[in-house]
C-alpha positions, 0 to 999 in steps of 0.5 A: 284378675285371672282369665277363665279357662273357657276364655283361654280355650276359646281364644286358642281354638279361634287361633287354631281356626284362623290358622287352619282356614289360612292353610286351607285357602293356601291349599285350595289356591295351589291345587288345580280343580279336579274333574269331580270338583268341576262336575259337582259345581256345574251339574249338581250345584248350578244346574239344579234349583234348590228344590231338586237339590233338597229332594236329592235329585242329583246326577252324580253318585255322591248325593249330598243335599246339605253340601250342595245347598251350602255350595249353592249359597256360597256361589250365590253370595259371591255372585259366582257362576262357573265359566267353562271350568274344564278349560279355564281354571282360575284363582277365583273359582278355586277359592269360591268352590272350595271355600265351604270345605275349607271352612268346615275342615278348619272348624272341625279342627278348631272344635276338636282342639278347643274341646281338649284345651277346655276339658284337659289342658293346653298341652293335651290340646296341642298334642291333639292338634299335632295328631290331627295335622299328621293325619293324611286324610286331613291334608288330602281332603282339606280343600276338596270341593266334596262333602268330606270336610262337612262329615269331619266337622259333623263327627267332631261336633 
């Protein structure tokens, strides 16, 4: 009994997602929170009610209602509320604040590679994966608590 090309491509893309997600979490854990990560969490996510977020009422120049909404949902689901992040950078904060960006970057990588696995071949998919992993911007923004990973994922999707 042969396995369909779609199942193989999906399985390989799922493996790419899982390894990418683990790598992204590894980066998120090792990298200290930056001032813009903290400011976004404190001022644009936690301090704003849902309606203000959706209306785009943000104090910062990087006004991303979808990103802020996802961050707020992750924080609420995790029962997270920041506590003086400028002086107390803990592991839980690093993970929760960067969980959504790591997820979306990993999903974008898996979608892109899975596309080439499915339409072309495993070797082309691996080549594309290597191309992605040698791109500086992927590594620079993989675990940033900013909307860059959502933009990458949306572009790939």
